[in-house]
N, C-alpha and C positions, 0 to 999 in steps of 0.2 A: 099232054101227059105230064110235062114238067110242072105245070100249075097244080095239077092234082097231087103230085108227089110233094111239092112245096107246102101245100095246105095240110097234108097228112103229117108231115114232119114238124111243121110249125106248131100244130096243136097237139103234138105228142100222141097222135092216134095210134101209132105203132105200139107204144107202151100199153095203152088201154086195150088194144086189140089182142096183144099177147096175154094180158091178164084175163080177159074174157074167155079166150080159147082155153086157157089153163083151167079156169073154174069149171067150164063145161066138161072138159076131158076128165079132170080129176073126180068129178061126181058121177060120170058115166062109166069110167074104166080106171079106177084108182091105181090098180097094179100096173097096167100098161103105161099110165102117165108117169109114175115114179121110176119105171125102168127106162123110159126115155130121158127123164131128168138126169138120172145117174148113169147114163150110157158111158161105158169106159172107152176113152179115146187112146190112152197110153198108159201101160203098166211100167213103172220105173221105181227108182229109189231116191228121187230128188224132189219132184214137184207133184203136188196133189194131196188128197186126203189119205189118212192111214187106211191100209187095205181092209182091216177089220171093220172100221166105221163105214167104209164104202159098201162092204158086203151087207151090213145091217140095213143101210138105206136102200140098196138095190132090191133086197128081198129074195124070195125064192128064185132059184135059177142062176144065181151069181156064179156058181161053180163052172158054168160053161165058159166063162171068160177068165177063170183063175189061171195065173201063171206063177209057177213055183219060184220062190226066191225074191219076188218083188215086194216092196213094203208100202208103196204109194200108188194111187190111181189118179190120173188126170181125167176126171169125168167131165161131161158136158156142163154140169152145174158148177164145178170148180173153175172151168175155163171162163165161164161168163162172170160169175160172182167175184172171183179172186183175181182174175187176170184182165179181162176186157173191161170190167167196170172201173178199172184204174183210169181209163181214159175219160169216163164220165166224171169222176172225182177231180181229175186234172182240169177239165173245163170249168167245173165249179170253183176250184182253187184259183184259176186264172182270174175269175171275176173278183174273188176276195182279195187277191194280191193287188189288182188295179185299184180297188176301192180303198185300200189301206195305204198304199205306197205313193201313188201318183199325186201330184200337187192338187189336182181338182178331183181327187178320189171321193167317192160318195161316203166313205166312212172316216173322213178326216174333218176335224174341227167341230164347231158348235152345231152345225147342221145335222150331224150324226148322233148327237147326244140323246135326244128323246127316243129315236128308233132303237138305239142300243139299250137304253133302259127298258123299253117295251119288249125287246128281244129277251132280256133277262127274265122279265115277268112271264113272257110266253113260254119259257122253258121251265121256270120254277113252278108255275101254276099246274101244269100237267103232272109233274112229279108229285106234288102235294096231293092232288086228287087221286092219282093212280095208287100211290102207297097208302094214302088215308083210307080209301075204300077197300083196298086189299087187307089192311089191318082190321077193318070193321068186319070183314067176312071170315076172319079167324086165322089162327097161326098156320094152319095147313095151307090155305090159299096163299097167304103172305109169303111163306117159305118157297112155294112153287113159282111165284111170279115176281118176286122182289128183284131178281136180276134184270128184268125187262123194264126197269123204271125209265130208261131213256127212249123207249119206243115211241111214246106219245109226245116227246119233245120236238120231233122233227116237223119241218114245213117243206112241202114239195114246192120248190121255187117256181118251176115251170107252170104247173097247174094253178098255183096261187096267183101268179102274174096274170094268167089268162082270165081266171074268174074275176080277179080284181078289176081288170079292164072292162069287163061286162057290167059289173055292179056299179063301179064309179064312173066309167067312161075313161078313155085313154088320156084325157087332159087333166084329170083331177089330181091334186097334189097327194091325195091318199095313196095313189098307185105308186108314186115314187117312194113314199114312206114305207109302203108294203115291201117294195123291192129291197130297200135298205135293211129292213127287218129280216127278210128272207136270206139275204147275203150273210148277215151277221149270224143268223141261225145256222146256216150251212157251215160257217167257220167254226162255231161252237160244236156242231155235230161232228166235224172232223176230229176235233180235240177229244171229244167224248169217246169216239171209236178207238182212237189211238191209245188213250189212257186206261179206259175201263173195260175194253173188250179185246184184249190181246188174243191172237189166234192160237197161240201155243205158249209153252213155258218161255219166259223172257230170256233173251240172250243179247243184252244191249250192245255188246261189242260188235255185233254184225251191222249195227247202224253206221259204223265207220265207213263201210262200203258205200252206203247211200250218200253220206256226207262227202266222201272223197270223189265220188262220181259227179256230184253236183258242182263241187269246186273245180274239178278238172274241166268240165264242160264250160263253165263260166269263164275260166282263165284262158283256155285255148281257143275258144270259138266266139267269145263275146268281148272280153277285156283286151286280149292280145291284139286282135286286128285293129281295134280302135287306137291302141297305144302305138302301134307301128305306123299308122297313117297320120299321126299327129294332128295338125290343124287343117289338113287337106279337106276342103269342103265337099269334094267329090266322093269321099269315103270309099275308095276303090277296093280296099281289102275287106271291109265290112260287107260291101255289096257282093263281092265275089263269094265270100263265105255264105251269105244268105242265099244267093242264086244257085251256086254249084253244090255246096254241101247241104244246104237247106236244113231240114229238121233231123237228118240222119244221125249226126253226132249226139243230139239230145235224146233220140230214141234209144241209142245204144246205152247212154248214161242212165236213161230211165229203166232199161232192162236190168242193169246192175243194181240200181236203187231198189227196184221191185224185189229182186232176189235178196237184198240186204234186209228189207222189211220182213220178208217171209221167214228168213232164218233168225231174225231178231225176235220173232213171236208177235210182232204187230200185224194188223190185218194187211195183207199185201195189196189190197185194192187201193190203199193210200200210198203205195210205193212211188208214184210219180210226183208226189207233192214237192219233195226237195228240189226237183229239177226245174219247176216252174220259174222261180226267181232267177235262174241262170240264163234263161232264154231272152234275147234282145227284145225290148219292148219300146213302143212309142211313148212320148212324154204326155200323152193325153188319152182319154177314153170317152166314149159316148154313152156308156151305160149298157147293162146287160140286155140282150135281145135287140140291140140297136142295129138296124140295117146298115147304118153308116160305117160301122166297124169293119165291114167286109172290104172297104176301100183303103184301110190302113195297110201300109206295105211292110210293117215290121214283122219279124218272124213269128212272134208269139200270136199276134192276131191272125196272121196267115195260117198258122198251124191250127188254131181254133176253128177257122173257117173250113179247113180241109176235114176236120174231125166232126163237123156238125152232123152230116148225114150218117157216117159210120156209127157215131154214138147213138143216134136214133135207132139204128138197126140193133145195136147192142141192147138198148132199152126194150126193144121188142122181145128179144130172147130173155132178158131179165124178167120182164113181166110174165112170160110164159113159164119160166123155170121156177118162179118163186110164188106166184099167186094161185097155184093149183091146190086149193084147200077144199076139203069136203065140208059141206054145210053141217054135217054131223059133228064137226070139230068145234062149233060155236059153244063157248062155255065162259066161265068167269073171266079169263084173260081178254076175251073179245070185248066184253063190256067195260073192263078196266081201261084198256087202250082207248076205246071209243070215248069213254067219259073223260079221260085225260085230255084228249084232243078237242072234243066238242064243248066241254065245260071248262077245263083247266086253262086251255090256251086263250080263249076269248077273255076269261076273267082275269088272267094274269096280265095280258096285254093292256086291258082297260085299266086295271088298278094301278099298275106300275107306270104305265104311260101317262095316265092322268096325274099321278104324283109328280112325275118329272116335268110335265108341261105346266102344271099349276104351282103347287107349293115350292118346287125347286126353281121355278122361273125359267125353265129351258124353252118353253113355248112349243108351238106346232107350226108347220109350214103355213104360209098365208093361204087362206081359203079352205083350211081343214079344221073341222070342229072336233071338240073332245069326244062327242058321241060317235064320231067316225072311227074312233079307236076300237069300239065294240065291233063294228062291221069289219074292220081290218083283222081283228082277232078271229072272227068267224071264218074269213077267207083263209087265214094262215093255219086254220085247223085241218086243212087237207094235208095229211101226212104222207100217204101213198108211197112213193118211191123210196125215200130215205127211211121211213118207218118200216117198210118191208125189209130193207137191208139190215137195219138194226135188229129186227126180230130174228132174222136168220143167223145172226152172230151172237145174240144174247142168250138164246135158248138152244138146247140140244134138239136135234131132229126128233119130232114126235108131237104129241097132242097139245102141249102148252105152246110150242112154236106155231103150230097150225092155228090155234085159237087166237094168238096175238096177231098173226098175219091177217086173219079175218077182220079184226078190229081196224087194222091199217087200211084194208080195202073198203070197209064201210065208212071210212072217214070222208069219202066222196060226198056223203050226206051234208058235209059242211058247206058245199057249194049251194045247195038248196036253202040251207039255213041262212047263208049270207044274203041270198036274194031277198028272203022274207024280212030279215032284220034290216036290210038296206031300205026296204019300202017303209017299214015301221018307223025307222029313224029319219025318213024323208031325205035320203041322199039325193042330191041333184047331180045327175050325170053330166060330165063335161067332156065333150068330144075332142076338144083341142085347147 
């Protein structure tokens, strides 16, 4: 049973399963599906979506749950998208933090230069294609979809990694290149979400709560124990803090930071990000999805290991609550998102990556050809998780959002395209 569970979570089949169930349910019983998605958990005045917006989303029959005097509703959708998905973004942020800060981090030095350039191309290309085609379709279409320009910029890091391993083989240098690109893409995506898609009217002073929570957690539970134990090689105070207090002080700080983000108007799913640098971390990393990292004893890696399976369950619910789109919703935004991902991303990665590797002289990893950039671009065009998330915050609930989500779901076609392009480009798989 453990092996079956490990296989399911490793290949993110829970996320796919949730999305498939949602698609079937939404097309057979759309009213019932949406009433499950927006099921009210808690009526209150502090956390959740505005009551009027919730009532509109829930649809006919919302009055059964109405409670006089409350202004917000903590719905199932809000619980998953705005609260629990914070742990998913925290895990992604941990990988970005390691890659940037650690001495042997993947995004440090010359080795990261070409992937970073390719990442920029892989984000710029989809925007150009998306907005260019929208403009060609007329001002009405452009005005309706322009806010979703970031939807096709995303790369689903987990699925891209898995497809990349199948196309190139686990030992091919292009797989490592793809991971660097996906990590950088995730980092840029977090910035885009924070800057361009605030969840409410901005109140920046509330970010002080997040900053103070992160500083307090770092000083009291990371820096101070190390300071008090001096040069003692046994590290008794740090060990006691890690073993006895564990992640609880950082979880409390994370809750405060989350609330600060929510009140500041930034998307609260990003609320745990300031806490990640405060957590004690080893001076090395073995790379994302590396099994060796589970044997590191520092608190950050330990916490990530504890979160692995719970986050997969969260992704199951995320897929179920966000992928339920009726096929009748397919329209211009669907094809715009799909074109941005399937055309803009491979073209951008190939063009800018080739320029960086050739004319700029930054080169490629040994054993990787320039034509492999095209295949990498095709693999990276799988937007899925993050594209779905951006679509849900870029557009109001309704036809345009549903159409954009359908484009994100259809981006799985990039896996098939990557296999075909890999064959045409004569990619030689390397198993080790």
